[in-house]
N, C-alpha and C positions, 0 to 999 in steps of 0.2 A: 365825815364828808365835807370837803371845802366847797360850799355853794358859790362863793365868790369866784373861785377858779372855774367852776362849771359855767357860770354866766360869762366869764371872760372868754372861755373856749367858744361859746356860742357867738359872742360879739366879734371875736377875731375872725371866725369862720365866715360870718356875714360880711364883714368888711373885705376880706380876701375875695369873696365871690363878686361883690359889687365893683371892686377895682378891676378884677381880671376879665369879667364879662365884656366890658366895652373894648378891651384890647383884643379879645378873641373873636368877637362878632365880625369886625371888618376883615379879619384874616380868613374866617370861614367863607365870607362873601367873595373875597378875591379868589379863593381856591374853588369856588363854585360848589361848596358843600351845602347845596340847597335841598329842602324837603321835597320829596315826591309825593303827590297827593293822589289817592285812589279815585278813579273815574266814577266808581259806583258808590262813593260816599256822599255825604251832604254837599249840595252844590255850593253852599256858602264857603266851603273849605278850598275850593279851586283857587281862590285869590291868595291862599297861603303858599302856593307852589313857589319854590325858590327861596323861601325864608330859611336862613342858615340853621342847620341842625348840628348834632354832635355837641351841643352846648353842655351836655352832661359832664364834659371834661372840666368845666368850671366847678361843678359840684364836687367831683372827685378830687380835684386839686385842693380846693378849700378844705374839704374834709381831711385829706391826708396830712396836710401841713399842720393843722391844728390838733388832730388826733395824735400824731407822733410827738408833738411838742408838749401837750398837756396831760394826756392819758397815762395813768399808772400802768406799768408793765406787769400785769398779773397773769394768772392762768388762762384767762379768756382773751387777752390782748391780741394774740396772733390769730385766734379764731375769728374775731371781729374784723381784723384787717384782711384776712384771706377771703372771708365771705363777701365783704364789700368790694374790694379791689378786684378779686377774682371774677365775680359776676359782672362787674363793671368792664373788665377787659373783654369778656365775651361780647358785651354790647358794643364796645368800641370797634372790635373786629367786624361785627355785623354791620354797623353803620358805615365803616370804611369801605367794605366790599360793595355795599349798595351804591355808594356815591362815586367812588373812584373807578370801579369796574362796571358801573351802570347795570348791576344785577339787582332787580327790584326786590328779590327775596333775601339778599345778603348771604349769610351763612345758610347752608342747608339745614334741614331739621335735625339730621343726624349729627352734623358738626356742632350745632348749638347744644344738643343734648349731651354729646360727649364732653364738651367744655363744662357744662353744669354739673355733670356727674363727677368730673375730675376734681373740681374745686370743692364740691360737697364732700367728696371722699377725703380730701386733704383735711377739711374741717373735722370730719369724724375721727381721723387719725390723731389730730391734735387733742380733741376732746377725750379720746381713749387714753392718751398718754397723761392727761391732766387729772385722770380719775373722776371724770364728769359723771354725775349721777344718771343712771338709766331709768329712773322713775319718772313718770308723767303725772303731774298734779292736775286734779280736776278743779277748775276755778269756782270759787264760792263755797268750797267744802274743805274739809281736812283730809279728804281722800287722795291717795296717790297709788299708782300701780307700777311696780317695777317689772318691766318687760324683759330686762336683761339685754346684753349687747347684741345678740343675734336678731332681736326684733326692734330694739330701740334705734340702732344706727341706720338700718334701711328706712325706718320711719323718718329720721332726720333728713336723709337724702331726698325722699319724696316730698317732705315739707319744704325744703329749700327750692326744689323745682316748682312746686305749686305756688309758693309765695312770690318768687321772682317773676313767674309768668302772669300771676294775678295782678301784680303791680304794673307789669308791662302793658297789660290790657287797659289799665286805667289811664295811661298816657295817651290822650286823644283830643283834648281841648286845651285852649290857652290857660295855663295856670292851674288846671285841675289836679294833676298829680303833685305838683309843687306844694299846693295848699293842703291836700289830703295827707300827704306824707309828713309834712311839718306837724300836723295835728297828731298823727300816729307816733312820731318820734317824741313829741312832748309827753304823751302818755307813757311811752316806754322809758323815758328818762326817769319818771317818777317810780315806775315799777322797778327799775334797776337800782334806784336809791333804796327802796324798801327791801330789796333782796340783797343789799350790800354788794352788788356787782358794779363796782366803781368804774371799771374800764368800759362797761356797757353804757353807763350813764354818760361818760365823756363821748362815747361814740354817738349816742343819740343827740347830745348837745352840739357836737360838731356838725352833724347832719342837719339839725334844725337851722343853724346859722347858714349853712351852705345852700339849702333849698329855698330859704326865705330870701337870701341874697340873689339867687337865680330868679326867683319869682318877680323881682323888680323889673326884669327884662322879659319875663315869660308871661306876665299877666296880659290879658286881652287889651289891645292887639299885640300879639307876641312879636318881639324882635328877634327871638331865637328859640329853637326847640331843643329839648334835652336829648332826644333820640334814645336808642336802646342803651347807649353809654350811660345815660343818667337813670333810666327806668330800671334796668337790670342791676345797676349799682345800688340804687335805693332799695330794691327788693332784697338784694343780698344782705344789706345792712339790717333791715327790719327782721329778716329771718334769723340772722346771727344773734341779734339782741334777744329775740324771743327764746332762742335755744339756751344761751348762756345764763339768762335770768330764770330758767326753768318755768317759763310761762308760754309753753308751746301752744296749748289749747286756748289760752287767752287771746291769741292773735285772731281767732274767729270772731271776737267781739271788737277789740281795738282796731283790727284791720278789716272790719265788717264791710266797708265800702269796696275794698279789693276783692273780698269774697263774693260780693254781689256781682261785681263786674265779671269775674271769672265764671260764675254760675250762669250768667246771662248768655255767655258764649257757648258753654256746654249745652244748655237747654236749647239754644238756637240750632246748633249742629245736630243734636240728637233728633229734634223735632223735624228738621228738614230731611234728614236721611231716612227716618222711619215713616214719616207721614207725608213728606213732600210739601210741608207747610212751615212757614216761619211764625214763631211766637211774637217776636219783636220786629219792628220795622227795619231795624238794623242792630247788630250787636258789635261791640259791647253796649250795654244798656244806655250809656250817656248819649249815644247817637240816636237811640230810639226817641228820647225826649226832644232832641234837636229836630228830628223829622216830624215830631208831633206838634211843632210850632213854637217850642221854647227857644228863647235866644240863648246863644252860647254862654253868655255871662250868667243868665238865670240858672242854667244847668250847673255851672261851676259853683256858684254860691250855694245852691241847694245841696250839692254833694259835700261841700265843706261843712255845712250845717249838720248833715247826717253824720259826717265823720266826727264832729265835736260831740254829738250826743252819744255815739257809740263808744268813743274814747272815755267819756264820763261814766258810762255804764260799766265799762271794763275796769276802770279804776275803782269804782264803788264795789264791784264784785271782788276785786283783788284785795281790798281792805278787809273783806270778810273772812279771808283765809286765816 
């Protein structure tokens, strides 16, 4: 493994993001691609209305150029590319429809689900043709269970849907998802190296550089938001890396912040529909802390810290395999 090339990939991706963002932000502003803010959300967010969104294009552009340039073309190369860009494309269409056609919901739930199923299905087809193992390893143990293709691939589809949506829920505060995802990608880069999944390592490195470069402009107060273009693309990349490195269950730890965010939404919905009561002041849970009096920056820093701790625990457990 050429670690210098891996660092170069990260650095080039970072530079591309830092260079392209100032070029894209004025363009998005002129095209009136501004963020729409929910009236029922934290009142402090109302001032963010009109901030350019769809900045995830910067992330995907920086990622794609560096990944295509530096990553080795092995069995997992196209799986990673389809997972990242496919889900990013769904997010782009969602953002575009929201902004251009003034439809607050963007793609319908069925349209979005169809797109996610389509690209997850393509990934499964590529994995099947590459002879991908259908065994699922239990983190921290030597145990693995081979579920066979009839159970494993439906599990992969559900996993991609769950991860992409969990990551999407996490995108709600300035710099929150950029920072948390950079931490997760850092952990997965090490997992990929340990599992000799070199294309996955380069995928993680390219995404680290891209999201950190974007964070320069997305940190509080954000000059641009990534939109679903970025969040679904990031989710697709994380899910793809987890799959090709055979660390599917390890995501529950390394991606623990995303899991917590999704669970908070699920708990809130179930509680309200069954009891008519809310468990949190607002979901996803990062808004609960905001409405509890925490500053936006305090919430973001805390979630970053939790992400670092969980990534460390995940890597520690992975070492024990």
